[in-house]
C-alpha positions in Angstrom: 182.0 169.3 -162.2 181.7 171.7 -159.0 178.8 170.9 -158.3 179.7 167.4 -158.6 181.9 168.0 -156.0 179.1 169.9 -154.0 177.2 166.5 -153.4 179.3 164.7 -152.9 180.5 166.6 -149.6 176.3 166.9 -148.4 176.7 163.5 -149.1 179.5 162.8 -146.7 177.3 165.3 -144.4 174.7 163.7 -144.1 176.0 159.9 -143.7 178.5 161.3 -140.8 175.2 163.3 -138.8 173.2 159.5 -139.1 176.0 158.1 -137.7 176.4 160.5 -134.9 172.5 159.9 -134.3 172.8 156.2 -134.5 175.7 156.8 -131.7 173.8 158.9 -129.6 170.8 156.5 -129.3 172.5 153.9 -129.0 174.6 155.1 -125.8 171.1 156.3 -124.6 169.7 152.6 -124.7 172.0 151.0 -122.6 172.2 153.9 -120.4 168.6 153.0 -119.5 169.4 149.2 -119.7 172.0 150.0 -117.4 169.9 151.5 -115.0 167.0 149.3 -115.3 168.9 145.8 -114.2 170.6 148.3 -111.2 166.3 149.2 -110.3 165.6 145.1 -110.5 169.0 144.7 -108.4 167.6 146.3 -105.6 164.6 145.6 -105.5 165.5 141.8 -105.5 167.8 142.6 -102.0 165.4 143.8 -100.7 163.1 141.5 -101.5 165.5 138.6 -99.8 166.3 141.1 -97.4 162.7 140.8 -96.5 162.1 137.6 -96.5 164.9 137.0 -94.5 163.8 139.0 -92.0 160.0 137.4 -91.5 162.3 133.9 -90.4 162.2 133.4 -87.0 165.3 133.5 -84.9 165.6 129.5 -83.3 166.6 129.9 -79.8 168.9 127.0 -78.6 169.8 124.9 -75.8 173.5 123.6 -74.8 174.7 122.0 -71.3 177.1 120.8 -69.9 180.4 119.9 -67.4 184.1 121.0 -67.9 185.0 117.8 -66.3 183.2 114.2 -66.3 185.3 113.0 -63.6 186.3 115.5 -60.5 188.2 114.8 -57.2 185.7 115.0 -54.0 187.0 117.8 -52.5 187.0 119.5 -55.9 184.1 121.3 -57.2 181.3 120.6 -59.9 180.8 123.0 -62.6 178.0 122.9 -65.0 177.0 125.1 -67.8 173.1 126.4 -69.0 173.7 128.6 -72.0 171.2 129.6 -74.1 171.9 131.4 -77.4 170.1 132.9 -80.7 170.8 134.6 -84.0 168.8 138.2 -83.4 168.1 141.2 -81.0 169.1 140.3 -77.2 165.4 141.7 -76.5 163.9 139.0 -78.7 163.1 136.2 -75.8 162.5 136.6 -72.5 163.2 133.7 -70.1 160.3 132.9 -67.7 162.2 130.2 -66.7 164.9 128.6 -65.6 164.3 126.3 -62.3 167.2 125.0 -60.0 168.6 121.3 -61.3 167.5 118.3 -58.7 170.9 117.3 -57.8 172.1 113.5 -56.6 175.4 113.0 -54.8 175.8 116.9 -55.3 175.3 120.1 -52.8 174.6 124.1 -54.3 177.4 125.7 -53.3 177.1 128.8 -55.8 175.6 130.0 -59.3 176.2 133.0 -61.7 174.8 134.6 -64.8 175.7 136.5 -67.7 174.9 137.8 -71.1 177.6 138.2 -74.3 177.2 139.3 -78.6 179.6 137.7 -80.7 179.5 138.9 -83.8 179.2 136.7 -87.0 180.4 136.5 -90.1 177.4 138.0 -91.6 177.0 141.0 -89.9 174.9 139.6 -87.5 175.2 139.0 -83.2 175.1 136.0 -81.6 173.1 136.7 -77.8 174.5 134.2 -75.2 172.9 133.4 -71.6 175.2 131.5 -69.9 174.4 130.4 -65.9 177.1 128.6 -64.1 176.0 126.5 -61.3 179.3 125.6 -58.9 178.8 122.0 -56.6 180.0 120.4 -54.1 180.1 116.5 -54.5 178.8 114.6 -51.3 180.2 111.2 -51.5 182.8 108.8 -53.9 180.8 107.8 -56.6 178.2 108.4 -59.8 176.6 112.0 -59.3 173.7 112.9 -61.4 172.2 116.7 -62.6 168.8 116.3 -63.3 167.1 117.6 -67.0 165.3 120.7 -66.6 162.3 122.5 -68.3 163.3 125.5 -69.5 160.4 128.4 -70.8 160.8 131.3 -72.8 158.3 133.6 -74.9 159.0 135.3 -78.1 158.7 139.0 -78.1 157.9 139.2 -81.8 155.3 136.1 -81.7 154.0 136.5 -78.5 154.7 132.4 -78.4 155.6 130.6 -75.1 157.3 127.4 -75.6 160.1 125.3 -73.2 163.0 123.7 -73.7 164.1 120.7 -72.2 167.8 120.2 -71.3 170.0 116.6 -71.1 170.4 114.7 -67.9 174.0 114.8 -66.8 176.8 112.4 -65.0 179.2 113.1 -63.5 182.0 110.5 -61.2 183.0 111.8 -58.1 186.8 109.7 -57.0 189.1 109.9 -54.8 189.9 113.3 -53.4 193.6 114.6 -54.5 196.2 115.9 -51.8 196.7 119.1 -51.0 199.7 120.6 -52.4 202.6 122.1 -49.9 205.9 123.3 -48.9 208.3 120.3 -48.9 209.0 121.4 -45.5 205.7 120.2 -44.3 205.6 117.0 -46.5 208.9 116.2 -44.5 207.0 116.5 -40.9 203.5 114.6 -41.8 206.2 111.6 -42.9 207.8 112.1 -40.1 204.0 112.1 -37.9 203.2 109.1 -39.8 205.7 107.0 -39.3 205.7 107.6 -35.5 202.4 106.8 -35.4 202.6 103.8 -37.3 205.1 102.4 -35.4 202.8 102.7 -32.6 199.8 101.1 -34.1 202.5 98.9 -34.6 203.6 98.3 -31.3 200.3 98.5 -29.9 198.5 95.2 -32.1 201.9 93.3 -31.1 201.2 94.2 -27.9 197.3 93.0 -28.2 198.0 90.1 -29.9 200.6 88.5 -27.8 197.6 89.8 -24.6 194.7 87.8 -26.3 196.5 85.5 -28.7 193.9 85.5 -31.2 193.5 87.8 -34.1 189.4 89.3 -33.7 188.6 90.1 -37.6 186.0 92.8 -37.9 182.5 92.7 -39.3 181.7 92.8 -43.3 179.9 96.3 -43.5 176.1 96.3 -44.0 175.0 97.0 -47.3 171.9 98.7 -46.3 168.0 97.8 -48.7 168.3 101.0 -49.6 172.0 100.8 -51.4 171.1 97.6 -52.6 168.0 98.8 -55.0 170.1 101.6 -55.5 172.7 99.4 -57.3 170.2 97.6 -59.5 168.8 100.4 -60.2 171.7 102.2 -61.8 172.9 98.3 -63.5 169.9 97.4 -64.8 168.0 100.7 -66.0 169.9 102.5 -68.7 168.9 105.9 -68.3 170.0 107.1 -72.4 168.5 103.7 -74.5 166.4 103.8 -76.8 163.9 101.0 -75.9 162.1 103.4 -73.4 159.1 101.5 -72.4 160.7 98.4 -71.3 163.3 100.7 -69.2 159.9 102.3 -67.8 158.6 98.8 -66.5 162.0 97.4 -65.7 162.1 100.8 -63.6 158.4 100.8 -62.2 158.5 96.6 -60.9 162.5 97.4 -58.9 160.8 100.4 -56.9 157.6 98.9 -56.6 159.9 95.6 -55.2 161.5 98.3 -52.8 158.6 99.8 -51.4 157.3 96.3 -50.6 160.3 94.9 -49.0 161.2 98.4 -47.3 157.3 99.4 -45.8 155.4 96.3 -46.1 153.0 97.9 -49.3 152.1 95.1 -51.1 152.1 97.6 -54.3 150.9 94.9 -57.2 147.5 94.8 -54.9 147.4 98.5 -53.7 146.3 100.8 -55.5 148.1 104.2 -55.3 145.8 106.3 -52.3 146.8 103.6 -50.8 150.2 103.2 -51.3 150.5 107.1 -50.4 149.0 106.2 -46.9 150.9 103.7 -46.0 154.2 105.4 -47.0 152.5 109.0 -45.1 152.2 106.1 -41.5 155.8 105.5 -41.9 156.8 109.2 -42.1 157.8 109.2 -45.3 158.1 113.4 -46.0 155.0 115.0 -48.1 156.7 116.3 -51.0 158.6 112.6 -51.6 155.4 111.6 -51.5 153.7 113.9 -53.9 157.0 113.1 -56.6 156.1 109.6 -55.7 152.1 109.8 -56.8 153.7 111.5 -59.5 155.3 109.2 -60.8 152.6 106.5 -60.2 150.3 108.4 -62.0 152.2 108.5 -65.1 153.2 105.2 -65.0 149.7 104.6 -64.4 148.5 106.3 -67.9 151.1 104.4 -69.6 150.3 100.5 -68.7 146.5 101.0 -68.7 145.5 104.2 -70.9 148.7 102.9 -73.5 150.2 106.7 -73.2 154.1 106.7 -75.2 157.3 107.7 -72.7 159.3 110.6 -73.6 162.9 110.6 -73.4 161.8 114.2 -71.1 159.5 112.2 -69.1 161.6 109.6 -68.1 164.6 111.1 -66.9 162.6 113.0 -64.7 160.2 109.6 -63.6 163.9 107.8 -63.3 165.4 111.6 -61.6 162.6 110.7 -58.7 163.3 107.1 -58.1 167.0 107.3 -58.0 166.7 110.3 -55.3 164.5 108.7 -53.0 166.5 105.7 -53.0 169.9 107.7 -52.0 167.7 109.6 -49.3 166.6 106.4 -48.6 170.3 105.3 -48.2 171.4 108.1 -46.3 168.7 107.2 -43.9 168.7 103.8 -43.3 172.7 104.0 -42.5 172.6 106.5 -40.3 170.7 104.0 -38.4 172.9 101.2 -39.6 175.7 103.0 -38.2 
């Protein structure tokens, strides 16, 4: 009996030892599995981060005006904004030209840089140029498209972005605020002036016994073609070849009537020579030469027209007609 009991005790001890060994082996296996999965996860994250770092940032351009309608005695505020995600030194802006303006004069400009933190922890870099323009006359004013050149400082690549052509409507000036007493004085003076004007008008009518009507204002030729260009050519239209052909015919018709230039028969050199003899400035002659060169390529070589080129050509024609309008109005005054 004693031997049987001893055997049973030894069997139980052997089972316990075997169970402890199996438990230790299981713990070691689980520990190794956890360590390997952590290493693989770290390698995966490193791989994803490496792939993300290889994707170059994208430079974005945004242009806008604060108000689309501005009184004549207020300023047009125009913003040009460049932004990208990454290092502030990643892109070097090589050139931001002064915008070409129609019915606007540059008053001042400023620039600023800032960074905004994103939810991902990265930074968005923003470079902003702000321009303030003074309206010239009541009517439509335009800010032409611009080409902004930049360089990727990492890859060394040079590229360019094109801004949109923006328009602003200049409306009647608004009255400046003043004290109540000043307003009352102005009203009294206006009433006295109005009474005096009425008195002299009645006196004049009695003496002359006739009423003379004022002659209608003369509209200059350049103004007529400027209105025709604005009404018939849509600078934002989708049918650019048709709009380009129509714009070319309007401009050639104006040159033919204003300077007696037979544009349908003359070549570009002859047109420029005759315009130079008429006193057209050299800077305008260069722009007209560039315009006709592009039009000849489109017409005879079957070239295509992209929105940036069409906006540039439209701006040349519009600015030339606007300048001629001011000169013709001064001559007719």
